[in-house]
C-alpha positions as CSV (number, residue, x, y, z in Angstrom):
1,M,-5.9,-59.0,34.1
2,E,-2.5,-57.6,32.8
3,R,-1.9,-53.9,32.6
4,I,0.8,-52.7,30.1
5,R,1.9,-49.7,28.3
6,T,2.5,-50.2,24.5
7,M,2.9,-47.8,21.5
8,V,0.2,-47.7,18.5
9,R,2.0,-48.5,15.1
10,K,1.1,-48.2,11.6
11,W,0.0,-51.7,10.2
12,G,-0.7,-51.2,6.6
13,N,-3.8,-49.2,6.3
14,S,-4.6,-49.6,9.9
15,L,-3.2,-49.2,13.2
16,G,-2.1,-51.7,15.7
17,V,-0.4,-52.7,19.2
18,I,2.1,-55.4,19.9
19,L,1.8,-57.3,23.2
20,P,4.9,-58.5,25.0
21,R,5.7,-62.1,24.9
22,E,5.7,-62.3,28.8
23,V,2.0,-61.0,28.6
24,V,0.9,-63.5,25.8
25,E,2.3,-66.2,27.7
26,K,1.1,-65.2,31.1
27,E,-2.5,-64.7,29.8
28,K,-2.5,-67.7,27.5
29,L,-3.3,-65.4,24.5
30,R,-3.7,-67.1,20.9
31,E,-4.5,-65.9,17.7
32,G,-8.4,-65.5,17.2
33,L,-9.0,-65.3,21.1
34,E,-11.2,-61.9,21.6
35,I,-9.8,-59.8,24.2
36,S,-10.9,-56.4,25.7
37,I,-8.4,-53.3,25.7
38,A,-9.1,-50.1,27.8
39,I,-7.5,-46.9,26.1
40,T,-6.2,-44.3,28.3
41,P,-4.9,-41.5,26.0
42,K,-1.6,-39.9,26.9
43,N,-3.1,-36.5,26.9
44,T,-4.9,-36.8,30.1
45,T,-3.6,-35.3,33.5
46,T,-3.6,-37.0,36.9
47,V,-4.2,-35.2,40.2
48,G,-0.5,-36.4,40.9
49,E,0.6,-34.4,37.9
50,L,-1.2,-31.5,39.0
51,F,0.4,-31.5,42.4
52,D,3.9,-31.9,40.7
53,L,3.2,-29.0,38.4
54,S,2.2,-26.8,41.4
55,E,5.5,-27.8,43.0
56,K,7.5,-26.7,40.0
57,M,5.6,-23.5,39.4
58,R,6.7,-22.2,43.0
59,L,3.8,-19.7,43.0
60,P,5.0,-16.4,44.8
61,K,4.0,-16.1,48.5
62,L,0.9,-13.8,49.2
63,K,1.5,-10.5,50.9
64,K,-1.1,-11.1,53.5
65,S,-1.7,-14.3,55.7
66,T,-4.7,-16.3,55.3
67,E,-5.5,-15.5,58.9
68,K,-5.3,-11.9,58.6
69,I,-7.5,-11.8,55.5
70,M,-10.3,-13.8,57.3
71,K,-10.2,-11.3,60.3
72,E,-10.7,-8.5,57.6
73,L,-13.5,-10.3,56.2
74,D,-15.0,-10.9,59.4
75,A,-14.7,-7.2,60.4
76,Q,-16.4,-6.2,57.2
77,L,-19.2,-8.8,57.4
78,W,-20.1,-8.7,61.0
79,P,-19.0,-5.0,62.4
80,E,-18.8,-4.9,66.1
């Protein structure tokens, strides 16, 4: 199975995609052959993209460390 990226284009009153020659030859595609196409819209977000976004945002440092916050919570929940 070949995986490619291509653009949807206007074709008369319809929309269509053009398959690269290399894919057509490799997969031995011909006119009239039924194929299956999986569609993944561009407006989806992957986990990797979320990590990239978080690095770009450079969130401000917290005033308290996680360790200090946990100690304060422990003291409130389980006073000695």
